[in-house]
BAFI-12600 format. One line per field, with one value per residue (C-alpha): residue number from 1; residue in three letters; x, y, z. Coordinates in steps of 0.25 Angstrom, whole numbers. Layout:
n: [NUM/...]
res: [ALA/...]
x: [X/...]
y: [Y/...]
z: [Z/...]
***
This chain:
n: [1/2/3/4/5/6/7/8/9/10/11/12/13/14/15/16/17/18/19/20/21/22/23/24/25/26/27/28/29/30/31/32/33/34/35/36/37/38/39/40/41/42/43/44/45/46/47/48/49/50/51/52/53/54/55/56/57/58/59/60/61/62/63/64/65/66/67/68/69/70/71/72/73/74/75/76/77/78/79/80/81/82/83/84/85/86/87/88/89/90/91/92/93/94/95/96/97/98/99/100/101/102/103/104/105/106/107/108/109/110/111/112/113/114/115/116/117/118/119/120/121/122/123/124/125/126/127/128/129/130/131/132/133/134/135/136/137/138/139/140/141/142/143/144/145/146/147/148/149/150/151/152/153/154/155/156/157/158/159/160/161/162/163/164/165/166/167/168/169/170/171/172/173/174/175/176/177/178/179/180/181/182/183/184/185/186/187/188/189/190/191/192/193/194/195/196/197/198/199/200/201/202/203/204/205/206/207/208/209/210/211/212/213/214/215/216/217/218/219/220/221/222/223/224/225/226/227/228/229/230/231/232/233/234/235/236/237/238/239/240/241/242/243/244/245/246/247/248/249/250/251/252/253/254/255/256/257/258/259/260/261/262/263/264/265/266/267/268/269/270/271/272/273]
res: [MET/GLY/THR/ARG/LYS/PRO/HIS/THR/VAL/LYS/PHE/ILE/GLY/LEU/SER/GLU/HIS/GLU/ASN/LYS/VAL/LEU/ASN/ALA/ILE/PHE/MET/LEU/SER/ARG/THR/ARG/PRO/THR/SER/PHE/SER/LEU/TYR/ASP/GLU/ALA/GLU/ALA/GLY/LYS/PRO/GLU/MET/MET/ILE/VAL/ASN/PHE/ASP/ASP/ALA/ASP/SER/VAL/HIS/GLU/TRP/GLN/SER/LEU/CYS/ILE/GLU/ASP/THR/GLU/TYR/SER/SER/ILE/PRO/ALA/VAL/ARG/VAL/THR/ARG/ILE/ARG/SER/ARG/ASP/THR/GLU/ASN/TYR/TYR/THR/ARG/ARG/PRO/PHE/ILE/ALA/THR/ARG/MET/LEU/SER/LEU/PHE/GLU/ARG/LEU/ALA/ALA/LYS/GLU/PHE/SER/SER/SER/ALA/ASN/GLY/ALA/PHE/ASN/ASP/THR/GLN/LEU/LEU/GLU/ALA/ILE/ASP/PRO/ASP/THR/ARG/GLN/ASP/ALA/SER/GLU/THR/LYS/THR/GLU/LEU/ALA/GLU/THR/GLU/GLY/LYS/SER/LEU/ASN/SER/VAL/LEU/VAL/VAL/ASP/ASP/SER/LEU/PRO/VAL/ARG/ILE/GLN/MET/ASN/MET/ALA/LEU/LYS/GLY/TYR/ALA/ASN/ASN/VAL/ASP/LEU/ALA/GLU/THR/GLY/GLU/LYS/ALA/LEU/ASP/LEU/ILE/LYS/ASP/ASN/ARG/TYR/ASP/VAL/ILE/PHE/LEU/ASP/VAL/ILE/LEU/PRO/GLY/VAL/ASP/GLY/TYR/ASP/LEU/CYS/LYS/THR/ILE/LYS/ALA/ASP/ASP/ASN/CYS/LYS/GLU/THR/PRO/VAL/VAL/MET/LEU/THR/GLY/ASN/SER/SER/ALA/ALA/ASP/GLN/VAL/LYS/GLY/ASN/LEU/ALA/GLY/CYS/ASP/SER/TYR/LEU/ILE/LYS/PRO/VAL/LYS/ALA/ASP/LEU/PHE/LYS/GLU/THR/ILE/THR/ARG/TYR/ILE]
x: [-73/-78/-86/-94/-100/-90/-88/-95/-87/-93/-84/-85/-78/-69/-67/-73/-59/-57/-71/-67/-54/-60/-71/-60/-52/-65/-67/-53/-59/-70/-60/-59/-68/-67/-72/-77/-87/-92/-104/-117/-124/-137/-136/-142/-132/-119/-106/-96/-84/-82/-70/-69/-61/-55/-48/-61/-69/-83/-80/-76/-89/-98/-92/-93/-108/-111/-105/-113/-126/-126/-118/-116/-107/-98/-95/-91/-76/-71/-58/-53/-46/-36/-22/-18/-12/-19/-14/-28/-28/-43/-48/-45/-37/-32/-26/-26/-25/-33/-24/-30/-21/-22/-37/-40/-31/-38/-52/-49/-42/-54/-64/-56/-56/-70/-78/-68/-67/-57/-49/-46/-37/-22/-22/-32/-23/-25/-11/-6/-15/-10/4/2/-7/2/-3/2/13/28/33/36/51/53/46/56/68/64/61/75/81/74/73/86/78/64/57/61/48/35/23/8/-2/-16/-29/-34/-30/-31/-23/-12/-12/-11/0/8/7/11/22/29/35/42/45/52/42/28/22/7/-1/-16/-15/-7/-3/3/10/17/21/27/34/40/47/50/56/48/52/37/24/11/1/-15/-21/-33/-29/-37/-36/-25/-24/-13/-8/-6/1/10/14/17/26/33/36/44/58/60/51/49/56/48/39/24/14/0/-11/-24/-37/-38/-31/-35/-25/-29/-25/-11/-9/-12/-2/9/7/8/21/17/27/17/2/-4/-19/-27/-30/-15/-11/0/9/8/11/23/28/26/32/44/47/51/59]
y: [-34/-48/-52/-62/-63/-67/-81/-84/-90/-96/-95/-107/-106/-93/-83/-69/-64/-74/-70/-55/-58/-67/-57/-46/-55/-58/-43/-42/-52/-42/-36/-49/-57/-69/-63/-70/-66/-72/-81/-75/-86/-78/-79/-91/-101/-107/-101/-104/-106/-109/-106/-115/-115/-129/-127/-127/-140/-133/-125/-138/-145/-133/-134/-149/-148/-138/-147/-159/-152/-145/-152/-139/-135/-147/-141/-127/-125/-123/-116/-123/-114/-122/-120/-134/-134/-145/-153/-154/-148/-151/-140/-126/-122/-109/-105/-94/-82/-78/-70/-62/-67/-82/-82/-74/-84/-96/-92/-87/-100/-107/-99/-101/-116/-118/-107/-104/-89/-79/-72/-59/-52/-51/-65/-75/-88/-99/-103/-89/-87/-100/-96/-83/-89/-89/-103/-109/-100/-101/-91/-78/-78/-92/-89/-77/-86/-95/-84/-78/-92/-94/-80/-74/-62/-57/-44/-35/-26/-26/-16/-20/-9/-14/-9/-23/-29/-43/-40/-34/-46/-56/-48/-47/-62/-65/-56/-60/-72/-62/-50/-46/-35/-32/-18/-16/-3/-2/12/19/30/19/13/26/28/14/16/29/22/8/1/-10/-21/-22/-15/-22/-11/-12/-5/1/8/17/31/28/21/10/14/28/23/14/27/34/22/21/36/36/34/26/15/17/3/-4/-14/-11/-23/-18/-27/-26/-34/-29/-36/-26/-21/-7/-9/-15/-3/6/-2/-1/14/16/8/-5/-17/-28/-32/-42/-44/-48/-59/-62/-77/-83/-85/-71/-65/-73/-70/-55/-54/-63/-54/-43/-52]
z: [-63/-64/-76/-69/-55/-44/-41/-27/-16/-4/9/19/32/30/41/40/37/26/20/20/13/3/0/-2/-11/-19/-21/-28/-38/-42/-52/-60/-69/-59/-45/-32/-21/-8/-11/-5/3/0/-15/-23/-29/-25/-23/-35/-25/-10/-1/11/24/24/37/44/45/47/34/26/32/27/13/13/18/7/-4/2/3/-10/-21/-29/-18/-20/-34/-30/-29/-15/-11/2/12/20/27/21/7/-1/-13/-18/-32/-35/-25/-21/-9/-2/11/20/20/8/-1/-12/-23/-19/-17/-30/-37/-31/-34/-48/-51/-45/-53/-66/-64/-59/-67/-78/-73/-78/-67/-75/-66/-70/-74/-79/-79/-69/-70/-67/-55/-49/-52/-44/-33/-20/-17/-30/-35/-31/-22/-30/-25/-30/-43/-45/-42/-53/-63/-59/-62/-75/-81/-74/-68/-63/-62/-51/-50/-57/-56/-59/-61/-60/-53/-51/-38/-42/-54/-46/-36/-48/-55/-42/-39/-53/-54/-41/-48/-58/-50/-37/-35/-40/-37/-39/-43/-44/-51/-61/-50/-41/-53/-56/-42/-41/-55/-50/-38/-44/-56/-62/-72/-77/-75/-77/-80/-81/-93/-84/-71/-62/-67/-78/-91/-90/-104/-99/-87/-96/-104/-91/-86/-100/-100/-87/-90/-77/-82/-97/-99/-89/-96/-94/-96/-98/-91/-99/-100/-115/-126/-137/-147/-143/-129/-133/-143/-131/-122/-133/-134/-119/-119/-112/-115/-114/-111/-102/-105/-92/-89/-91/-94/-86/-98/-104/-90/-88/-102/-100/-86/-90/-102/-93/-83]
***
């Protein structure tokens, strides 16, 4: 859950469908310290961000008029929605369709840069968010080819167990460059079903899951002869020594403390390639 009020975003010139999609994406952000919501025109004050349909002249004119009539609007960061790719690096651009991973990454990077906010999902590293953004990262297959050439091999299959949808989305995108297959589970029960039918090179396991302790689930995994040698990396927001002792007793192989830094994530995943 967010530790501050959501950043308010004013929509200019978006279709009714796009409004609904963005609102749904913003709802996903409620599980994170950096969250977003539609700006309420009835409330006092200005929005913190705007998103403008730059493919529509009337929408651009409306945005420009706001900035001219009220100079405060000219300082509000605006995301430009356009079908044309821009080489402009001073402003924020996105294209259609509005994909959750891309939009969350964009708004989180904008908030981190403009408001020094913290995107506390799986990752809190702008460099890594940019690396897994579909608009900026290399195609996953190309990345895996490069890894195969430099490392000699890549992971075949990885399992991520976390009840947070944004965390699963980010982990999935980040792991695509290292693994041929990434399976996702939001509960311990689903994770055990997947483990029963599949073999994984690495399992990323959240400490807190609905109805089950992540440490107990780790013990169950390690007690299974078919996967007792599979590395289990615990995902936790707690860096206390007591937590690490519990993890060691449960048989986990490594720890990643959320929000994860890019260098630590890469170091951990390449350890098992």
